[in-house]
TIBAGU-286934 format. One record per residue: residue number from 0; z, y, x of N, C-alpha, C, CB in turn. Coordinates in steps of 0.02 Angstrom, whole numbers, always signed. Glycine has a CB too. Example, Ala and Ser with C-alpha at 12.3 -4.5 7.8 and 13.67 -1.06 7.14 Angstrom:
! TIBAGU-286934
+-----+--------+--------+--------+--------+--------+--------+--------+--------+--------+--------+--------+--------+
:  nr :   n_zz :   n_yy :   n_xx :  ca_zz :  ca_yy :  ca_xx :   c_zz :   c_yy :   c_xx :  cb_zz :  cb_yy :  cb_xx :
+-----+--------+--------+--------+--------+--------+--------+--------+--------+--------+--------+--------+--------+
:   0 :   +390 :   -284 :   +660 :   +390 :   -225 :   +615 :   +390 :   -165 :   +660 :   +452 :   -224 :   +565 :
:   1 :   +354 :   -112 :   +642 :   +357 :    -53 :   +684 :   +394 :     +2 :   +645 :   +286 :    -30 :   +704 :
+-----+--------+--------+--------+--------+--------+--------+--------+--------+--------+--------+--------+--------+
//
This chain:
! TIBAGU-286934
+-----+--------+--------+--------+--------+--------+--------+--------+--------+--------+--------+--------+--------+
:  nr :   n_zz :   n_yy :   n_xx :  ca_zz :  ca_yy :  ca_xx :   c_zz :   c_yy :   c_xx :  cb_zz :  cb_yy :  cb_xx :
+-----+--------+--------+--------+--------+--------+--------+--------+--------+--------+--------+--------+--------+
:   0 :  -4981 :  +6958 :  -8718 :  -4911 :  +6954 :  -8735 :  -4874 :  +7008 :  -8696 :  -4882 :  +6883 :  -8720 :
:   1 :  -4837 :  +7049 :  -8731 :  -4798 :  +7102 :  -8698 :  -4740 :  +7072 :  -8660 :  -4773 :  +7154 :  -8750 :
:   2 :  -4720 :  +7107 :  -8607 :  -4663 :  +7083 :  -8568 :  -4630 :  +7142 :  -8533 :  -4685 :  +7030 :  -8516 :
:   3 :  -4569 :  +7131 :  -8510 :  -4533 :  +7184 :  -8474 :  -4517 :  +7162 :  -8402 :  -4469 :  +7202 :  -8511 :
:   4 :  -4560 :  +7122 :  -8374 :  -4549 :  +7097 :  -8306 :  -4547 :  +7154 :  -8255 :  -4604 :  +7048 :  -8287 :
:   5 :  -4590 :  +7205 :  -8259 :  -4585 :  +7259 :  -8209 :  -4516 :  +7293 :  -8210 :  -4640 :  +7311 :  -8222 :
:   6 :  -4489 :  +7305 :  -8269 :  -4424 :  +7336 :  -8274 :  -4369 :  +7291 :  -8246 :  -4408 :  +7353 :  -8347 :
:   7 :  -4375 :  +7226 :  -8260 :  -4325 :  +7179 :  -8234 :  -4330 :  +7174 :  -8158 :  -4335 :  +7109 :  -8266 :
:   8 :  -4390 :  +7175 :  -8131 :  -4398 :  +7173 :  -8058 :  -4368 :  +7236 :  -8027 :  -4473 :  +7168 :  -8039 :
:   9 :  -4380 :  +7293 :  -8059 :  -4353 :  +7355 :  -8033 :  -4276 :  +7353 :  -8031 :  -4377 :  +7414 :  -8075 :
:  10 :  -4246 :  +7326 :  -8084 :  -4173 :  +7321 :  -8087 :  -4145 :  +7278 :  -8031 :  -4152 :  +7292 :  -8154 :
:  11 :  -4183 :  +7225 :  -8012 :  -4159 :  +7180 :  -7960 :  -4185 :  +7199 :  -7890 :  -4180 :  +7109 :  -7976 :
:  12 :  -4229 :  +7249 :  -7887 :  -4256 :  +7271 :  -7823 :  -4307 :  +7223 :  -7793 :  -4200 :  +7280 :  -7775 :
:  13 :  -4337 :  +7182 :  -7835 :  -4386 :  +7133 :  -7811 :  -4457 :  +7161 :  -7814 :  -4382 :  +7069 :  -7853 :
:  14 :  -4497 :  +7140 :  -7766 :  -4569 :  +7155 :  -7769 :  -4603 :  +7099 :  -7808 :  -4598 :  +7161 :  -7696 :
:  15 :  -4666 :  +7110 :  -7824 :  -4705 :  +7056 :  -7856 :  -4706 :  +6995 :  -7811 :  -4777 :  +7080 :  -7872 :
:  16 :  -4713 :  +7005 :  -7746 :  -4715 :  +6949 :  -7699 :  -4648 :  +6911 :  -7699 :  -4732 :  +6974 :  -7629 :
:  17 :  -4592 :  +6948 :  -7702 :  -4527 :  +6915 :  -7703 :  -4520 :  +6871 :  -7765 :  -4470 :  +6968 :  -7703 :
:  18 :  -4539 :  +6898 :  -7823 :  -4534 :  +6860 :  -7885 :  -4581 :  +6801 :  -7883 :  -4549 :  +6905 :  -7945 :
:  19 :  -4641 :  +6811 :  -7859 :  -4689 :  +6756 :  -7855 :  -4662 :  +6699 :  -7812 :  -4756 :  +6781 :  -7825 :
:  20 :  -4632 :  +6715 :  -7756 :  -4604 :  +6663 :  -7713 :  -4546 :  +6627 :  -7748 :  -4579 :  +6694 :  -7647 :
:  21 :  -4506 :  +6664 :  -7785 :  -4449 :  +6634 :  -7819 :  -4469 :  +6584 :  -7873 :  -4406 :  +6688 :  -7849 :
:  22 :  -4526 :  +6596 :  -7905 :  -4547 :  +6551 :  -7960 :  -4609 :  +6510 :  -7940 :  -4563 :  +6591 :  -8023 :
:  23 :  -4627 :  +6513 :  -7876 :  -4679 :  +6471 :  -7847 :  -4748 :  +6482 :  -7878 :  -4661 :  +6399 :  -7854 :
:  24 :  -4768 :  +6546 :  -7883 :  -4836 :  +6564 :  -7903 :  -4861 :  +6618 :  -7854 :  -4840 :  +6589 :  -7978 :
:  25 :  -4922 :  +6641 :  -7863 :  -4948 :  +6693 :  -7819 :  -4928 :  +6762 :  -7846 :  -5024 :  +6688 :  -7813 :
:  26 :  -4930 :  +6810 :  -7801 :  -4917 :  +6879 :  -7821 :  -4967 :  +6902 :  -7873 :  -4918 :  +6926 :  -7760 :
:  27 :  -5029 :  +6878 :  -7867 :  -5081 :  +6896 :  -7914 :  -5065 :  +6871 :  -7984 :  -5149 :  +6868 :  -7892 :
:  28 :  -5033 :  +6813 :  -7989 :  -5013 :  +6787 :  -8054 :  -4961 :  +6833 :  -8086 :  -4985 :  +6715 :  -8048 :
:  29 :  -4912 :  +6854 :  -8047 :  -4861 :  +6899 :  -8073 :  -4893 :  +6965 :  -8095 :  -4806 :  +6913 :  -8020 :
:  30 :  -4939 :  +6991 :  -8055 :  -4974 :  +7052 :  -8072 :  -5012 :  +7045 :  -8138 :  -5022 :  +7072 :  -8015 :
:  31 :  -5046 :  +6990 :  -8146 :  -5085 :  +6978 :  -8208 :  -5040 :  +6972 :  -8269 :  -5128 :  +6915 :  -8201 :
:  32 :  -4982 :  +6940 :  -8261 :  -4935 :  +6934 :  -8317 :  -4908 :  +7003 :  -8334 :  -4876 :  +6886 :  -8299 :
:  33 :  -4888 :  +7041 :  -8284 :  -4861 :  +7108 :  -8296 :  -4911 :  +7153 :  -8330 :  -4838 :  +7139 :  -8231 :
:  34 :  -4974 :  +7147 :  -8314 :  -5026 :  +7190 :  -8343 :  -5053 :  +7162 :  -8409 :  -5084 :  +7198 :  -8293 :
:  35 :  -5021 :  +7108 :  -8432 :  -5037 :  +7076 :  -8496 :  -5109 :  +7051 :  -8497 :  -5027 :  +7125 :  -8553 :
:  36 :  -5133 :  +7028 :  -8440 :  -5200 :  +6999 :  -8434 :  -5197 :  +6923 :  -8431 :  -5236 :  +7027 :  -8373 :
:  37 :  -5137 :  +6896 :  -8427 :  -5127 :  +6824 :  -8421 :  -5061 :  +6806 :  -8454 :  -5128 :  +6800 :  -8347 :
:  38 :  -5064 :  +6756 :  -8499 :  -5003 :  +6731 :  -8530 :  -4979 :  +6670 :  -8490 :  -5015 :  +6711 :  -8605 :
:  39 :  -4917 :  +6671 :  -8467 :  -4892 :  +6616 :  -8426 :  -4886 :  +6552 :  -8467 :  -4825 :  +6634 :  -8395 :
:  40 :  -4887 :  +6496 :  -8431 :  -4874 :  +6432 :  -8464 :  -4802 :  +6433 :  -8487 :  -4887 :  +6372 :  -8415 :
:  41 :  -4786 :  +6388 :  -8532 :  -4717 :  +6383 :  -8557 :  -4670 :  +6368 :  -8499 :  -4712 :  +6329 :  -8612 :
:  42 :  -4691 :  +6324 :  -8454 :  -4649 :  +6307 :  -8397 :  -4635 :  +6369 :  -8354 :  -4684 :  +6253 :  -8354 :
:  43 :  -4686 :  +6409 :  -8341 :  -4676 :  +6470 :  -8300 :  -4633 :  +6520 :  -8338 :  -4744 :  +6501 :  -8282 :
:  44 :  -4642 :  +6526 :  -8403 :  -4601 :  +6572 :  -8443 :  -4527 :  +6552 :  -8438 :  -4624 :  +6572 :  -8517 :
:  45 :  -4513 :  +6487 :  -8441 :  -4444 :  +6463 :  -8433 :  -4418 :  +6479 :  -8363 :  -4440 :  +6388 :  -8446 :
:  46 :  -4460 :  +6470 :  -8312 :  -4438 :  +6484 :  -8244 :  -4422 :  +6558 :  -8235 :  -4492 :  +6463 :  -8193 :
:  47 :  -4464 :  +6602 :  -8264 :  -4451 :  +6674 :  -8260 :  -4386 :  +6691 :  -8296 :  -4510 :  +6713 :  -8291 :
:  48 :  -4376 :  +6663 :  -8355 :  -4314 :  +6676 :  -8393 :  -4253 :  +6652 :  -8353 :  -4316 :  +6642 :  -8462 :
:  49 :  -4258 :  +6593 :  -8324 :  -4203 :  +6567 :  -8284 :  -4189 :  +6612 :  -8224 :  -4219 :  +6495 :  -8260 :
:  50 :  -4243 :  +6635 :  -8192 :  -4235 :  +6679 :  -8134 :  -4198 :  +6743 :  -8152 :  -4304 :  +6696 :  -8105 :
:  51 :  -4213 :  +6771 :  -8210 :  -4182 :  +6833 :  -8231 :  -4117 :  +6822 :  -8271 :  -4230 :  +6874 :  -8272 :
:  52 :  -4100 :  +6758 :  -8283 :  -4038 :  +6743 :  -8318 :  -4038 :  +6763 :  -8391 :  -3981 :  +6776 :  -8283 :
:  53 :  -4094 :  +6752 :  -8424 :  -4099 :  +6770 :  -8494 :  -4143 :  +6720 :  -8532 :  -4128 :  +6842 :  -8502 :
:  54 :  -4156 :  +6734 :  -8595 :  -4199 :  +6690 :  -8635 :  -4271 :  +6714 :  -8630 :  -4175 :  +6689 :  -8709 :
:  55 :  -4317 :  +6669 :  -8643 :  -4389 :  +6688 :  -8643 :  -4401 :  +6746 :  -8690 :  -4432 :  +6627 :  -8662 :
:  56 :  -4369 :  +6743 :  -8749 :  -4379 :  +6795 :  -8800 :  -4355 :  +6864 :  -8777 :  -4343 :  +6776 :  -8863 :
:  57 :  -4311 :  +6865 :  -8727 :  -4288 :  +6929 :  -8700 :  -4341 :  +6961 :  -8656 :  -4223 :  +6919 :  -8661 :
:  58 :  -4385 :  +6921 :  -8628 :  -4437 :  +6947 :  -8582 :  -4503 :  +6959 :  -8618 :  -4448 :  +6898 :  -8524 :
:  59 :  -4523 :  +6911 :  -8660 :  -4589 :  +6912 :  -8691 :  -4586 :  +6924 :  -8766 :  -4625 :  +6848 :  -8677 :
:  60 :  -4636 :  +6960 :  -8791 :  -4643 :  +6967 :  -8863 :  -4718 :  +6968 :  -8878 :  -4608 :  +7032 :  -8889 :
:  61 :  -4738 :  +6943 :  -8936 :  -4809 :  +6942 :  -8953 :  -4839 :  +7012 :  -8955 :  -4819 :  +6907 :  -9021 :
:  62 :  -4900 :  +7018 :  -8933 :  -4937 :  +7082 :  -8937 :  -4959 :  +7091 :  -9009 :  -4998 :  +7083 :  -8888 :
:  63 :  -4964 :  +7154 :  -9028 :  -4985 :  +7168 :  -9097 :  -5059 :  +7179 :  -9100 :  -4949 :  +7229 :  -9124 :
+-----+--------+--------+--------+--------+--------+--------+--------+--------+--------+--------+--------+--------+
//
């Protein structure tokens, strides 16, 4: 699943570790999501959207 988490982190000045702490996962989980090697659970997707103040659909889109 494609995502724009790296761009959103850059805009907020957060590291992967900062974001991981904010949504209560490991830095490795954030890295795997960003590299499109892991699709987050629906609960985590909602937490990420809430953290960035947007909708899930604004962050994630299906891979082609």
